[in-house]
C-alpha positions in Angstrom: 0.0 0.0 0.0 2.8 2.4 0.8 4.4 1.6 -2.6 1.0 2.5 -4.3 1.0 5.9 -2.5 4.6 6.6 -3.6 3.7 5.7 -7.2 0.6 7.9 -7.1 2.6 10.8 -5.7 5.3 10.3 -8.4 2.6 10.5 -11.1 1.2 13.6 -9.7 4.7 15.1 -9.5 5.4 14.2 -13.1 2.0 15.7 -14.2 2.7 18.9 -12.3 6.2 19.1 -13.8 4.8 18.7 -17.3 2.2 21.4 -16.7 4.8 23.7 -15.4 7.0 23.1 -18.4 4.1 23.9 -20.8 3.2 27.0 -18.9 6.8 28.4 -18.8 6.6 29.5 -22.4 3.2 31.2 -21.9 3.0 34.9 -22.1 1.8 37.2 -19.3 -1.4 37.9 -21.2 -3.3 34.7 -21.8 -5.2 36.1 -24.8 -2.0 37.3 -26.6 -1.4 34.2 -28.8 -5.0 34.4 -30.0 -5.1 38.2 -30.5 -4.7 38.0 -34.2 -7.7 35.6 -34.5 -10.0 36.9 -31.8 -12.9 39.1 -32.7 -12.0 42.7 -32.0 -15.4 44.4 -31.8 -19.2 44.0 -32.0 -19.2 43.8 -35.8 -17.2 40.6 -35.9 -14.1 42.4 -37.2 -10.9 40.5 -36.8 -8.2 42.4 -35.1 -5.5 41.8 -37.7 -6.9 44.5 -40.1 -8.3 48.0 -39.6 -12.0 47.6 -38.7 -13.0 50.8 -40.4 -11.3 49.9 -43.7 -13.0 46.5 -43.5 -16.5 47.9 -42.9 -16.0 50.6 -45.5 -14.8 48.1 -48.1 -17.9 46.0 -47.6 -20.2 49.0 -47.7 -18.6 50.5 -50.8 -18.8 47.2 -52.6 -22.2 46.2 -51.3 -23.7 46.2 -54.9 -21.3 43.4 -55.9 -21.8 39.8 -55.0 -19.1 38.7 -52.5 -17.3 35.6 -53.5 -14.9 35.4 -50.5 -14.4 37.6 -47.4 -11.6 36.8 -44.9 -11.4 39.4 -42.2 -8.3 37.8 -40.7 -6.3 38.0 -43.9 -8.0 41.3 -44.9 -9.2 40.0 -48.2 -12.5 40.6 -50.0 -13.0 39.1 -53.4 -16.2 39.7 -55.3 -17.8 37.5 -57.9 -18.3 38.7 -61.4 -20.9 41.4 -61.8 -22.5 42.7 -65.0 -24.4 45.9 -65.0 -27.8 45.3 -66.5 -27.3 48.4 -68.7 -24.1 46.9 -70.2 -24.4 43.0 -70.0 -21.6 42.5 -72.5 -19.0 43.4 -69.9 -18.5 42.3 -66.3 -16.3 43.3 -63.4 -14.6 41.7 -60.4 -12.9 43.5 -57.5 -10.3 42.3 -55.0 -9.6 44.4 -51.9 -6.6 43.8 -49.7 -6.3 45.4 -46.3 -2.7 45.2 -45.5 -2.4 46.9 -42.0 -4.3 47.8 -38.8 -3.7 51.5 -39.5 -6.2 53.7 -41.2 -3.8 54.8 -44.0 -3.9 55.0 -47.7 -1.1 52.5 -48.1 -2.9 50.0 -46.0 -5.4 49.4 -48.8 -5.0 47.9 -52.2 -7.8 47.5 -54.7 -7.6 45.4 -58.0 -10.3 45.6 -60.6 -10.7 43.0 -63.3 -12.8 43.4 -66.4 -14.0 40.9 -69.1 -15.9 41.6 -72.3 -18.1 39.2 -74.1 -17.1 38.5 -77.7 -19.5 37.6 -80.6 -19.3 33.9 -79.7 -20.4 34.6 -76.2 -17.0 33.9 -74.6 -15.6 36.2 -71.8 -12.2 37.7 -72.7 -10.1 39.7 -70.3 -10.0 43.4 -71.0 -7.9 46.3 -69.7 -9.2 48.4 -66.9 -8.5 52.1 -66.5 -6.0 52.3 -63.6 -8.0 55.3 -62.2 -10.9 52.9 -61.5 -9.0 51.1 -58.7 -7.8 54.4 -57.2 -11.4 55.8 -57.2 -12.6 52.7 -55.3 -9.7 53.0 -52.9 -10.5 56.7 -52.3 -14.2 55.9 -51.8 -13.3 53.2 -49.2 -10.8 55.5 -47.4 -13.4 58.3 -47.3 -16.0 56.0 -45.9 -13.5 54.5 -43.4 -12.7 58.0 -42.1 -16.4 58.8 -41.7 -16.9 55.6 -39.8 -14.0 56.4 -37.5 -15.2 60.0 -36.9 -18.7 58.7 -36.1 -17.2 56.2 -33.6 -15.2 59.0 -31.9 -18.4 61.2 -31.6 -20.3 58.4 -29.8 
């Protein structure tokens, strides 16, 4: 019986040593390793990108069908959209939010365009470079408005 108690005590000591070894590399703030993946606010915005840029991007592109939206990576990809007034051409937009800061260089917009040929096939077309900049400016303007509205509350 005494040997069983010694063996049990040894197991508890080994378990405690293992737990202590695992905890020794832990940070002071328990949430720190998860900070990049935790939800940062009420809107479900991930904390790895600027929440105002994220919300403004979704609002600015709300007329386009969203194909993929990843708030952790800061990526929004729309599906192809054809304006009913011009069904022979369609557009697709990708938005990359690169930083947590609300700055112009934290945002990159790419616009893709396709035109339908006489056989009905979609062929890539060139897009005016100003189109992407105009969308970026619209997103940045809206993000600043959202931030100012938040500060006023």
